[in-house]
Chimera marker file (.cmm) of the C-alpha trace (Angstrom):
<marker_set name="trace">
<marker id="1" x="112.651" y="149.738" z="69.369" r="1" g="1" b="0" radius="0.5"/>
<marker id="2" x="113.119" y="146.377" z="70.989" r="1" g="1" b="0" radius="0.5"/>
<marker id="3" x="116.565" y="146.009" z="69.744" r="1" g="1" b="0" radius="0.5"/>
<marker id="4" x="117.712" y="149.502" z="70.376" r="1" g="1" b="0" radius="0.5"/>
<marker id="5" x="116.450" y="150.225" z="73.921" r="1" g="1" b="0" radius="0.5"/>
<marker id="6" x="118.161" y="148.084" z="76.418" r="1" g="1" b="0" radius="0.5"/>
<marker id="7" x="116.040" y="146.117" z="78.857" r="1" g="1" b="0" radius="0.5"/>
<marker id="8" x="117.225" y="145.955" z="82.462" r="1" g="1" b="0" radius="0.5"/>
<marker id="9" x="116.107" y="143.222" z="84.765" r="1" g="1" b="0" radius="0.5"/>
<marker id="10" x="114.927" y="144.351" z="88.154" r="1" g="1" b="0" radius="0.5"/>
<marker id="11" x="115.090" y="141.804" z="91.062" r="1" g="1" b="0" radius="0.5"/>
<marker id="12" x="111.786" y="142.414" z="92.989" r="1" g="1" b="0" radius="0.5"/>
<marker id="13" x="111.516" y="139.103" z="94.925" r="1" g="1" b="0" radius="0.5"/>
<marker id="14" x="113.475" y="139.725" z="98.124" r="1" g="1" b="0" radius="0.5"/>
<marker id="15" x="111.372" y="138.954" z="101.213" r="1" g="1" b="0" radius="0.5"/>
<marker id="16" x="108.032" y="138.821" z="99.358" r="1" g="1" b="0" radius="0.5"/>
<marker id="17" x="105.609" y="136.366" z="100.795" r="1" g="1" b="0" radius="0.5"/>
<marker id="18" x="104.295" y="134.050" z="98.129" r="1" g="1" b="0" radius="0.5"/>
<marker id="19" x="100.694" y="134.414" z="97.041" r="1" g="1" b="0" radius="0.5"/>
<marker id="20" x="98.733" y="131.171" z="97.341" r="1" g="1" b="0" radius="0.5"/>
<marker id="21" x="97.175" y="129.793" z="94.138" r="1" g="1" b="0" radius="0.5"/>
<marker id="22" x="93.650" y="128.397" z="94.660" r="1" g="1" b="0" radius="0.5"/>
<marker id="23" x="92.935" y="127.883" z="91.074" r="1" g="1" b="0" radius="0.5"/>
<marker id="24" x="93.426" y="124.869" z="88.835" r="1" g="1" b="0" radius="0.5"/>
<marker id="25" x="96.360" y="125.556" z="86.513" r="1" g="1" b="0" radius="0.5"/>
<marker id="26" x="95.603" y="125.640" z="82.769" r="1" g="1" b="0" radius="0.5"/>
<marker id="27" x="99.199" y="125.410" z="81.648" r="1" g="1" b="0" radius="0.5"/>
<marker id="28" x="100.354" y="121.809" z="81.196" r="1" g="1" b="0" radius="0.5"/>
<marker id="29" x="103.460" y="122.425" z="79.162" r="1" g="1" b="0" radius="0.5"/>
<marker id="30" x="106.554" y="122.043" z="81.303" r="1" g="1" b="0" radius="0.5"/>
<marker id="31" x="108.564" y="124.293" z="79.114" r="1" g="1" b="0" radius="0.5"/>
<marker id="32" x="106.093" y="127.233" z="79.635" r="1" g="1" b="0" radius="0.5"/>
<marker id="33" x="105.998" y="126.534" z="83.292" r="1" g="1" b="0" radius="0.5"/>
<marker id="34" x="109.864" y="126.535" z="83.534" r="1" g="1" b="0" radius="0.5"/>
<marker id="35" x="110.060" y="129.791" z="81.482" r="1" g="1" b="0" radius="0.5"/>
<marker id="36" x="107.500" y="131.491" z="83.772" r="1" g="1" b="0" radius="0.5"/>
<marker id="37" x="109.123" y="130.372" z="86.880" r="1" g="1" b="0" radius="0.5"/>
<marker id="38" x="112.547" y="131.578" z="85.800" r="1" g="1" b="0" radius="0.5"/>
<marker id="39" x="111.166" y="135.160" z="85.834" r="1" g="1" b="0" radius="0.5"/>
<marker id="40" x="109.078" y="135.142" z="88.912" r="1" g="1" b="0" radius="0.5"/>
<marker id="41" x="110.378" y="137.817" z="91.154" r="1" g="1" b="0" radius="0.5"/>
<marker id="42" x="112.082" y="139.633" z="88.278" r="1" g="1" b="0" radius="0.5"/>
<marker id="43" x="110.725" y="142.427" z="86.038" r="1" g="1" b="0" radius="0.5"/>
<marker id="44" x="111.834" y="143.908" z="82.689" r="1" g="1" b="0" radius="0.5"/>
<marker id="45" x="112.486" y="147.707" z="82.709" r="1" g="1" b="0" radius="0.5"/>
<marker id="46" x="112.980" y="150.228" z="79.941" r="1" g="1" b="0" radius="0.5"/>
<marker id="47" x="114.330" y="153.621" z="80.971" r="1" g="1" b="0" radius="0.5"/>
<marker id="48" x="111.865" y="156.387" z="80.128" r="1" g="1" b="0" radius="0.5"/>
<marker id="49" x="114.729" y="158.560" z="78.946" r="1" g="1" b="0" radius="0.5"/>
<marker id="50" x="115.869" y="155.777" z="76.417" r="1" g="1" b="0" radius="0.5"/>
<marker id="51" x="112.132" y="155.586" z="75.192" r="1" g="1" b="0" radius="0.5"/>
<marker id="52" x="111.863" y="159.231" z="74.848" r="1" g="1" b="0" radius="0.5"/>
<marker id="53" x="115.216" y="159.735" z="72.935" r="1" g="1" b="0" radius="0.5"/>
<marker id="54" x="114.278" y="156.867" z="70.615" r="1" g="1" b="0" radius="0.5"/>
<marker id="55" x="110.865" y="158.227" z="69.663" r="1" g="1" b="0" radius="0.5"/>
<marker id="56" x="111.691" y="161.927" z="69.719" r="1" g="1" b="0" radius="0.5"/>
<marker id="57" x="112.880" y="162.259" z="66.058" r="1" g="1" b="0" radius="0.5"/>
<marker id="58" x="109.755" y="160.625" z="64.763" r="1" g="1" b="0" radius="0.5"/>
<marker id="59" x="107.567" y="162.830" z="66.898" r="1" g="1" b="0" radius="0.5"/>
<marker id="60" x="109.409" y="165.834" z="65.612" r="1" g="1" b="0" radius="0.5"/>
<marker id="61" x="109.096" y="164.622" z="61.903" r="1" g="1" b="0" radius="0.5"/>
<marker id="62" x="105.437" y="164.096" z="62.327" r="1" g="1" b="0" radius="0.5"/>
<marker id="63" x="104.946" y="167.584" z="63.873" r="1" g="1" b="0" radius="0.5"/>
<marker id="64" x="103.559" y="166.015" z="67.036" r="1" g="1" b="0" radius="0.5"/>
<marker id="65" x="105.863" y="168.076" z="69.061" r="1" g="1" b="0" radius="0.5"/>
<marker id="66" x="107.662" y="171.213" z="68.253" r="1" g="1" b="0" radius="0.5"/>
<marker id="67" x="111.444" y="171.768" z="69.062" r="1" g="1" b="0" radius="0.5"/>
<marker id="68" x="110.862" y="175.436" z="69.157" r="1" g="1" b="0" radius="0.5"/>
<marker id="69" x="108.521" y="174.773" z="72.169" r="1" g="1" b="0" radius="0.5"/>
<marker id="70" x="110.299" y="171.812" z="73.822" r="1" g="1" b="0" radius="0.5"/>
<marker id="71" x="107.490" y="170.422" z="75.930" r="1" g="1" b="0" radius="0.5"/>
<marker id="72" x="106.630" y="166.774" z="76.148" r="1" g="1" b="0" radius="0.5"/>
<marker id="73" x="103.348" y="165.758" z="77.943" r="1" g="1" b="0" radius="0.5"/>
<marker id="74" x="103.848" y="162.207" z="79.215" r="1" g="1" b="0" radius="0.5"/>
<marker id="75" x="101.235" y="159.851" z="80.663" r="1" g="1" b="0" radius="0.5"/>
<marker id="76" x="102.284" y="156.986" z="82.888" r="1" g="1" b="0" radius="0.5"/>
<marker id="77" x="99.742" y="154.325" z="83.683" r="1" g="1" b="0" radius="0.5"/>
<marker id="78" x="99.653" y="150.731" z="84.803" r="1" g="1" b="0" radius="0.5"/>
<marker id="79" x="97.405" y="147.840" z="85.009" r="1" g="1" b="0" radius="0.5"/>
<marker id="80" x="97.342" y="144.060" z="85.830" r="1" g="1" b="0" radius="0.5"/>
<marker id="81" x="96.179" y="141.473" z="83.325" r="1" g="1" b="0" radius="0.5"/>
<marker id="82" x="95.863" y="137.832" z="82.828" r="1" g="1" b="0" radius="0.5"/>
<marker id="83" x="97.900" y="136.888" z="79.799" r="1" g="1" b="0" radius="0.5"/>
<marker id="84" x="97.132" y="133.528" z="78.121" r="1" g="1" b="0" radius="0.5"/>
<marker id="85" x="95.952" y="130.927" z="80.467" r="1" g="1" b="0" radius="0.5"/>
<marker id="86" x="95.836" y="132.348" z="83.931" r="1" g="1" b="0" radius="0.5"/>
<marker id="87" x="99.486" y="133.955" z="83.873" r="1" g="1" b="0" radius="0.5"/>
<marker id="88" x="99.090" y="137.206" z="85.690" r="1" g="1" b="0" radius="0.5"/>
<marker id="89" x="101.193" y="140.059" z="84.586" r="1" g="1" b="0" radius="0.5"/>
<marker id="90" x="101.458" y="143.921" z="85.645" r="1" g="1" b="0" radius="0.5"/>
<marker id="91" x="102.576" y="146.444" z="83.067" r="1" g="1" b="0" radius="0.5"/>
<marker id="92" x="103.479" y="150.047" z="83.456" r="1" g="1" b="0" radius="0.5"/>
<marker id="93" x="103.495" y="152.145" z="80.296" r="1" g="1" b="0" radius="0.5"/>
<marker id="94" x="103.958" y="155.635" z="79.016" r="1" g="1" b="0" radius="0.5"/>
<marker id="95" x="102.318" y="157.353" z="76.074" r="1" g="1" b="0" radius="0.5"/>
<marker id="96" x="102.861" y="160.848" z="74.636" r="1" g="1" b="0" radius="0.5"/>
<marker id="97" x="99.641" y="162.862" z="75.221" r="1" g="1" b="0" radius="0.5"/>
<marker id="98" x="100.637" y="165.441" z="72.368" r="1" g="1" b="0" radius="0.5"/>
<marker id="99" x="100.240" y="162.389" z="69.895" r="1" g="1" b="0" radius="0.5"/>
<marker id="100" x="96.420" y="162.790" z="69.846" r="1" g="1" b="0" radius="0.5"/>
<marker id="101" x="95.905" y="160.923" z="66.696" r="1" g="1" b="0" radius="0.5"/>
<marker id="102" x="97.492" y="157.855" z="68.054" r="1" g="1" b="0" radius="0.5"/>
<marker id="103" x="96.701" y="158.265" z="71.707" r="1" g="1" b="0" radius="0.5"/>
<marker id="104" x="94.416" y="155.174" z="71.822" r="1" g="1" b="0" radius="0.5"/>
<marker id="105" x="96.680" y="152.731" z="69.651" r="1" g="1" b="0" radius="0.5"/>
<marker id="106" x="98.674" y="150.266" z="71.442" r="1" g="1" b="0" radius="0.5"/>
<marker id="107" x="101.609" y="150.717" z="69.159" r="1" g="1" b="0" radius="0.5"/>
<marker id="108" x="102.217" y="154.145" z="70.755" r="1" g="1" b="0" radius="0.5"/>
<marker id="109" x="102.031" y="152.965" z="74.280" r="1" g="1" b="0" radius="0.5"/>
<marker id="110" x="105.534" y="152.170" z="75.496" r="1" g="1" b="0" radius="0.5"/>
<marker id="111" x="106.213" y="149.509" z="78.121" r="1" g="1" b="0" radius="0.5"/>
<marker id="112" x="108.491" y="150.820" z="81.072" r="1" g="1" b="0" radius="0.5"/>
<marker id="113" x="108.055" y="147.746" z="83.359" r="1" g="1" b="0" radius="0.5"/>
<marker id="114" x="106.509" y="144.348" z="82.843" r="1" g="1" b="0" radius="0.5"/>
<marker id="115" x="106.457" y="141.563" z="85.487" r="1" g="1" b="0" radius="0.5"/>
<marker id="116" x="104.795" y="138.318" z="86.302" r="1" g="1" b="0" radius="0.5"/>
<marker id="117" x="102.575" y="138.467" z="89.306" r="1" g="1" b="0" radius="0.5"/>
<marker id="118" x="99.560" y="140.144" z="90.699" r="1" g="1" b="0" radius="0.5"/>
<marker id="119" x="98.947" y="143.873" z="91.558" r="1" g="1" b="0" radius="0.5"/>
<marker id="120" x="100.325" y="144.137" z="95.080" r="1" g="1" b="0" radius="0.5"/>
<marker id="121" x="101.039" y="147.464" z="96.911" r="1" g="1" b="0" radius="0.5"/>
<marker id="122" x="104.394" y="146.166" z="98.237" r="1" g="1" b="0" radius="0.5"/>
<marker id="123" x="105.491" y="145.001" z="94.897" r="1" g="1" b="0" radius="0.5"/>
<marker id="124" x="104.286" y="148.077" z="93.012" r="1" g="1" b="0" radius="0.5"/>
<marker id="125" x="106.176" y="150.318" z="95.521" r="1" g="1" b="0" radius="0.5"/>
<marker id="126" x="109.402" y="148.437" z="94.695" r="1" g="1" b="0" radius="0.5"/>
<marker id="127" x="108.688" y="148.532" z="90.928" r="1" g="1" b="0" radius="0.5"/>
<marker id="128" x="108.046" y="152.260" z="90.701" r="1" g="1" b="0" radius="0.5"/>
<marker id="129" x="111.293" y="153.209" z="92.582" r="1" g="1" b="0" radius="0.5"/>
<marker id="130" x="113.479" y="153.360" z="89.411" r="1" g="1" b="0" radius="0.5"/>
<marker id="131" x="110.504" y="155.211" z="87.593" r="1" g="1" b="0" radius="0.5"/>
<marker id="132" x="110.315" y="157.665" z="90.332" r="1" g="1" b="0" radius="0.5"/>
<marker id="133" x="113.969" y="158.379" z="90.529" r="1" g="1" b="0" radius="0.5"/>
<marker id="134" x="114.245" y="158.767" z="86.710" r="1" g="1" b="0" radius="0.5"/>
<marker id="135" x="111.069" y="160.877" z="86.387" r="1" g="1" b="0" radius="0.5"/>
<marker id="136" x="112.071" y="163.171" z="89.107" r="1" g="1" b="0" radius="0.5"/>
<marker id="137" x="115.577" y="163.838" z="87.278" r="1" g="1" b="0" radius="0.5"/>
<marker id="138" x="113.539" y="164.425" z="84.041" r="1" g="1" b="0" radius="0.5"/>
<marker id="139" x="111.055" y="166.793" z="85.677" r="1" g="1" b="0" radius="0.5"/>
<marker id="140" x="113.829" y="168.777" z="87.453" r="1" g="1" b="0" radius="0.5"/>
<marker id="141" x="116.525" y="168.819" z="84.642" r="1" g="1" b="0" radius="0.5"/>
<marker id="142" x="114.486" y="168.102" z="81.521" r="1" g="1" b="0" radius="0.5"/>
<marker id="143" x="115.470" y="165.782" z="78.666" r="1" g="1" b="0" radius="0.5"/>
<marker id="144" x="118.624" y="166.787" z="76.604" r="1" g="1" b="0" radius="0.5"/>
<marker id="145" x="118.361" y="165.408" z="73.067" r="1" g="1" b="0" radius="0.5"/>
<marker id="146" x="121.097" y="164.832" z="70.459" r="1" g="1" b="0" radius="0.5"/>
<marker id="147" x="120.846" y="168.397" z="69.215" r="1" g="1" b="0" radius="0.5"/>
<marker id="148" x="121.334" y="169.749" z="72.775" r="1" g="1" b="0" radius="0.5"/>
<marker id="149" x="117.639" y="170.868" z="73.094" r="1" g="1" b="0" radius="0.5"/>
<marker id="150" x="116.412" y="170.490" z="76.563" r="1" g="1" b="0" radius="0.5"/>
<marker id="151" x="112.738" y="169.241" z="76.651" r="1" g="1" b="0" radius="0.5"/>
<marker id="152" x="110.443" y="169.998" z="79.569" r="1" g="1" b="0" radius="0.5"/>
<marker id="153" x="108.680" y="166.863" z="80.792" r="1" g="1" b="0" radius="0.5"/>
<marker id="154" x="105.139" y="167.176" z="82.120" r="1" g="1" b="0" radius="0.5"/>
<marker id="155" x="104.219" y="163.945" z="83.793" r="1" g="1" b="0" radius="0.5"/>
<marker id="156" x="100.543" y="162.786" z="84.082" r="1" g="1" b="0" radius="0.5"/>
<marker id="157" x="99.529" y="159.601" z="86.081" r="1" g="1" b="0" radius="0.5"/>
<marker id="158" x="96.467" y="157.445" z="85.472" r="1" g="1" b="0" radius="0.5"/>
<marker id="159" x="95.328" y="154.087" z="86.789" r="1" g="1" b="0" radius="0.5"/>
<marker id="160" x="92.361" y="151.828" z="86.573" r="1" g="1" b="0" radius="0.5"/>
<link id1="1" id2="2" r="1" g="1" b="0" radius="0.2"/>
<link id1="2" id2="3" r="1" g="1" b="0" radius="0.2"/>
<link id1="3" id2="4" r="1" g="1" b="0" radius="0.2"/>
<link id1="4" id2="5" r="1" g="1" b="0" radius="0.2"/>
<link id1="5" id2="6" r="1" g="1" b="0" radius="0.2"/>
<link id1="6" id2="7" r="1" g="1" b="0" radius="0.2"/>
<link id1="7" id2="8" r="1" g="1" b="0" radius="0.2"/>
<link id1="8" id2="9" r="1" g="1" b="0" radius="0.2"/>
<link id1="9" id2="10" r="1" g="1" b="0" radius="0.2"/>
<link id1="10" id2="11" r="1" g="1" b="0" radius="0.2"/>
<link id1="11" id2="12" r="1" g="1" b="0" radius="0.2"/>
<link id1="12" id2="13" r="1" g="1" b="0" radius="0.2"/>
<link id1="13" id2="14" r="1" g="1" b="0" radius="0.2"/>
<link id1="14" id2="15" r="1" g="1" b="0" radius="0.2"/>
<link id1="15" id2="16" r="1" g="1" b="0" radius="0.2"/>
<link id1="16" id2="17" r="1" g="1" b="0" radius="0.2"/>
<link id1="17" id2="18" r="1" g="1" b="0" radius="0.2"/>
<link id1="18" id2="19" r="1" g="1" b="0" radius="0.2"/>
<link id1="19" id2="20" r="1" g="1" b="0" radius="0.2"/>
<link id1="20" id2="21" r="1" g="1" b="0" radius="0.2"/>
<link id1="21" id2="22" r="1" g="1" b="0" radius="0.2"/>
<link id1="22" id2="23" r="1" g="1" b="0" radius="0.2"/>
<link id1="23" id2="24" r="1" g="1" b="0" radius="0.2"/>
<link id1="24" id2="25" r="1" g="1" b="0" radius="0.2"/>
<link id1="25" id2="26" r="1" g="1" b="0" radius="0.2"/>
<link id1="26" id2="27" r="1" g="1" b="0" radius="0.2"/>
<link id1="27" id2="28" r="1" g="1" b="0" radius="0.2"/>
<link id1="28" id2="29" r="1" g="1" b="0" radius="0.2"/>
<link id1="29" id2="30" r="1" g="1" b="0" radius="0.2"/>
<link id1="30" id2="31" r="1" g="1" b="0" radius="0.2"/>
<link id1="31" id2="32" r="1" g="1" b="0" radius="0.2"/>
<link id1="32" id2="33" r="1" g="1" b="0" radius="0.2"/>
<link id1="33" id2="34" r="1" g="1" b="0" radius="0.2"/>
<link id1="34" id2="35" r="1" g="1" b="0" radius="0.2"/>
<link id1="35" id2="36" r="1" g="1" b="0" radius="0.2"/>
<link id1="36" id2="37" r="1" g="1" b="0" radius="0.2"/>
<link id1="37" id2="38" r="1" g="1" b="0" radius="0.2"/>
<link id1="38" id2="39" r="1" g="1" b="0" radius="0.2"/>
<link id1="39" id2="40" r="1" g="1" b="0" radius="0.2"/>
<link id1="40" id2="41" r="1" g="1" b="0" radius="0.2"/>
<link id1="41" id2="42" r="1" g="1" b="0" radius="0.2"/>
<link id1="42" id2="43" r="1" g="1" b="0" radius="0.2"/>
<link id1="43" id2="44" r="1" g="1" b="0" radius="0.2"/>
<link id1="44" id2="45" r="1" g="1" b="0" radius="0.2"/>
<link id1="45" id2="46" r="1" g="1" b="0" radius="0.2"/>
<link id1="46" id2="47" r="1" g="1" b="0" radius="0.2"/>
<link id1="47" id2="48" r="1" g="1" b="0" radius="0.2"/>
<link id1="48" id2="49" r="1" g="1" b="0" radius="0.2"/>
<link id1="49" id2="50" r="1" g="1" b="0" radius="0.2"/>
<link id1="50" id2="51" r="1" g="1" b="0" radius="0.2"/>
<link id1="51" id2="52" r="1" g="1" b="0" radius="0.2"/>
<link id1="52" id2="53" r="1" g="1" b="0" radius="0.2"/>
<link id1="53" id2="54" r="1" g="1" b="0" radius="0.2"/>
<link id1="54" id2="55" r="1" g="1" b="0" radius="0.2"/>
<link id1="55" id2="56" r="1" g="1" b="0" radius="0.2"/>
<link id1="56" id2="57" r="1" g="1" b="0" radius="0.2"/>
<link id1="57" id2="58" r="1" g="1" b="0" radius="0.2"/>
<link id1="58" id2="59" r="1" g="1" b="0" radius="0.2"/>
<link id1="59" id2="60" r="1" g="1" b="0" radius="0.2"/>
<link id1="60" id2="61" r="1" g="1" b="0" radius="0.2"/>
<link id1="61" id2="62" r="1" g="1" b="0" radius="0.2"/>
<link id1="62" id2="63" r="1" g="1" b="0" radius="0.2"/>
<link id1="63" id2="64" r="1" g="1" b="0" radius="0.2"/>
<link id1="64" id2="65" r="1" g="1" b="0" radius="0.2"/>
<link id1="65" id2="66" r="1" g="1" b="0" radius="0.2"/>
<link id1="66" id2="67" r="1" g="1" b="0" radius="0.2"/>
<link id1="67" id2="68" r="1" g="1" b="0" radius="0.2"/>
<link id1="68" id2="69" r="1" g="1" b="0" radius="0.2"/>
<link id1="69" id2="70" r="1" g="1" b="0" radius="0.2"/>
<link id1="70" id2="71" r="1" g="1" b="0" radius="0.2"/>
<link id1="71" id2="72" r="1" g="1" b="0" radius="0.2"/>
<link id1="72" id2="73" r="1" g="1" b="0" radius="0.2"/>
<link id1="73" id2="74" r="1" g="1" b="0" radius="0.2"/>
<link id1="74" id2="75" r="1" g="1" b="0" radius="0.2"/>
<link id1="75" id2="76" r="1" g="1" b="0" radius="0.2"/>
<link id1="76" id2="77" r="1" g="1" b="0" radius="0.2"/>
<link id1="77" id2="78" r="1" g="1" b="0" radius="0.2"/>
<link id1="78" id2="79" r="1" g="1" b="0" radius="0.2"/>
<link id1="79" id2="80" r="1" g="1" b="0" radius="0.2"/>
<link id1="80" id2="81" r="1" g="1" b="0" radius="0.2"/>
<link id1="81" id2="82" r="1" g="1" b="0" radius="0.2"/>
<link id1="82" id2="83" r="1" g="1" b="0" radius="0.2"/>
<link id1="83" id2="84" r="1" g="1" b="0" radius="0.2"/>
<link id1="84" id2="85" r="1" g="1" b="0" radius="0.2"/>
<link id1="85" id2="86" r="1" g="1" b="0" radius="0.2"/>
<link id1="86" id2="87" r="1" g="1" b="0" radius="0.2"/>
<link id1="87" id2="88" r="1" g="1" b="0" radius="0.2"/>
<link id1="88" id2="89" r="1" g="1" b="0" radius="0.2"/>
<link id1="89" id2="90" r="1" g="1" b="0" radius="0.2"/>
<link id1="90" id2="91" r="1" g="1" b="0" radius="0.2"/>
<link id1="91" id2="92" r="1" g="1" b="0" radius="0.2"/>
<link id1="92" id2="93" r="1" g="1" b="0" radius="0.2"/>
<link id1="93" id2="94" r="1" g="1" b="0" radius="0.2"/>
<link id1="94" id2="95" r="1" g="1" b="0" radius="0.2"/>
<link id1="95" id2="96" r="1" g="1" b="0" radius="0.2"/>
<link id1="96" id2="97" r="1" g="1" b="0" radius="0.2"/>
<link id1="97" id2="98" r="1" g="1" b="0" radius="0.2"/>
<link id1="98" id2="99" r="1" g="1" b="0" radius="0.2"/>
<link id1="99" id2="100" r="1" g="1" b="0" radius="0.2"/>
<link id1="100" id2="101" r="1" g="1" b="0" radius="0.2"/>
<link id1="101" id2="102" r="1" g="1" b="0" radius="0.2"/>
<link id1="102" id2="103" r="1" g="1" b="0" radius="0.2"/>
<link id1="103" id2="104" r="1" g="1" b="0" radius="0.2"/>
<link id1="104" id2="105" r="1" g="1" b="0" radius="0.2"/>
<link id1="105" id2="106" r="1" g="1" b="0" radius="0.2"/>
<link id1="106" id2="107" r="1" g="1" b="0" radius="0.2"/>
<link id1="107" id2="108" r="1" g="1" b="0" radius="0.2"/>
<link id1="108" id2="109" r="1" g="1" b="0" radius="0.2"/>
<link id1="109" id2="110" r="1" g="1" b="0" radius="0.2"/>
<link id1="110" id2="111" r="1" g="1" b="0" radius="0.2"/>
<link id1="111" id2="112" r="1" g="1" b="0" radius="0.2"/>
<link id1="112" id2="113" r="1" g="1" b="0" radius="0.2"/>
<link id1="113" id2="114" r="1" g="1" b="0" radius="0.2"/>
<link id1="114" id2="115" r="1" g="1" b="0" radius="0.2"/>
<link id1="115" id2="116" r="1" g="1" b="0" radius="0.2"/>
<link id1="116" id2="117" r="1" g="1" b="0" radius="0.2"/>
<link id1="117" id2="118" r="1" g="1" b="0" radius="0.2"/>
<link id1="118" id2="119" r="1" g="1" b="0" radius="0.2"/>
<link id1="119" id2="120" r="1" g="1" b="0" radius="0.2"/>
<link id1="120" id2="121" r="1" g="1" b="0" radius="0.2"/>
<link id1="121" id2="122" r="1" g="1" b="0" radius="0.2"/>
<link id1="122" id2="123" r="1" g="1" b="0" radius="0.2"/>
<link id1="123" id2="124" r="1" g="1" b="0" radius="0.2"/>
<link id1="124" id2="125" r="1" g="1" b="0" radius="0.2"/>
<link id1="125" id2="126" r="1" g="1" b="0" radius="0.2"/>
<link id1="126" id2="127" r="1" g="1" b="0" radius="0.2"/>
<link id1="127" id2="128" r="1" g="1" b="0" radius="0.2"/>
<link id1="128" id2="129" r="1" g="1" b="0" radius="0.2"/>
<link id1="129" id2="130" r="1" g="1" b="0" radius="0.2"/>
<link id1="130" id2="131" r="1" g="1" b="0" radius="0.2"/>
<link id1="131" id2="132" r="1" g="1" b="0" radius="0.2"/>
<link id1="132" id2="133" r="1" g="1" b="0" radius="0.2"/>
<link id1="133" id2="134" r="1" g="1" b="0" radius="0.2"/>
<link id1="134" id2="135" r="1" g="1" b="0" radius="0.2"/>
<link id1="135" id2="136" r="1" g="1" b="0" radius="0.2"/>
<link id1="136" id2="137" r="1" g="1" b="0" radius="0.2"/>
<link id1="137" id2="138" r="1" g="1" b="0" radius="0.2"/>
<link id1="138" id2="139" r="1" g="1" b="0" radius="0.2"/>
<link id1="139" id2="140" r="1" g="1" b="0" radius="0.2"/>
<link id1="140" id2="141" r="1" g="1" b="0" radius="0.2"/>
<link id1="141" id2="142" r="1" g="1" b="0" radius="0.2"/>
<link id1="142" id2="143" r="1" g="1" b="0" radius="0.2"/>
<link id1="143" id2="144" r="1" g="1" b="0" radius="0.2"/>
<link id1="144" id2="145" r="1" g="1" b="0" radius="0.2"/>
<link id1="145" id2="146" r="1" g="1" b="0" radius="0.2"/>
<link id1="146" id2="147" r="1" g="1" b="0" radius="0.2"/>
<link id1="147" id2="148" r="1" g="1" b="0" radius="0.2"/>
<link id1="148" id2="149" r="1" g="1" b="0" radius="0.2"/>
<link id1="149" id2="150" r="1" g="1" b="0" radius="0.2"/>
<link id1="150" id2="151" r="1" g="1" b="0" radius="0.2"/>
<link id1="151" id2="152" r="1" g="1" b="0" radius="0.2"/>
<link id1="152" id2="153" r="1" g="1" b="0" radius="0.2"/>
<link id1="153" id2="154" r="1" g="1" b="0" radius="0.2"/>
<link id1="154" id2="155" r="1" g="1" b="0" radius="0.2"/>
<link id1="155" id2="156" r="1" g="1" b="0" radius="0.2"/>
<link id1="156" id2="157" r="1" g="1" b="0" radius="0.2"/>
<link id1="157" id2="158" r="1" g="1" b="0" radius="0.2"/>
<link id1="158" id2="159" r="1" g="1" b="0" radius="0.2"/>
<link id1="159" id2="160" r="1" g="1" b="0" radius="0.2"/>
</marker_set>
């Protein structure tokens, strides 16, 4: 999947006030610090449409979804986490709710957006703009697969 679905880079840093760090840093490796700093203010973004078109054939083959009843129930959720040693990240993922057997397995949760930083309303608002636009289009027009089938997308949202 990582090689098939393109990753877009979103620039989310314009006019953000920096968050002060009041903690001792646990990262002493200058290469890691340089790599992290390179991506501050940027986010990786996978289009929901690209993810769905990639996983659709497998879902059909495993009889998770039925092309005769083309409906996909899609949950979108997000959370912030510390990754490694105090490097904060926020991730927004999607999962196919119809895939009940694998619903709680991380391999079946697909990353839509990932960025370094803390959970912040202003940032999240900027982050979800491309998701909102794409999801609106999917809900209104459906998802057309390679066979010409138009799938209805039912979005569900959750948070912590």
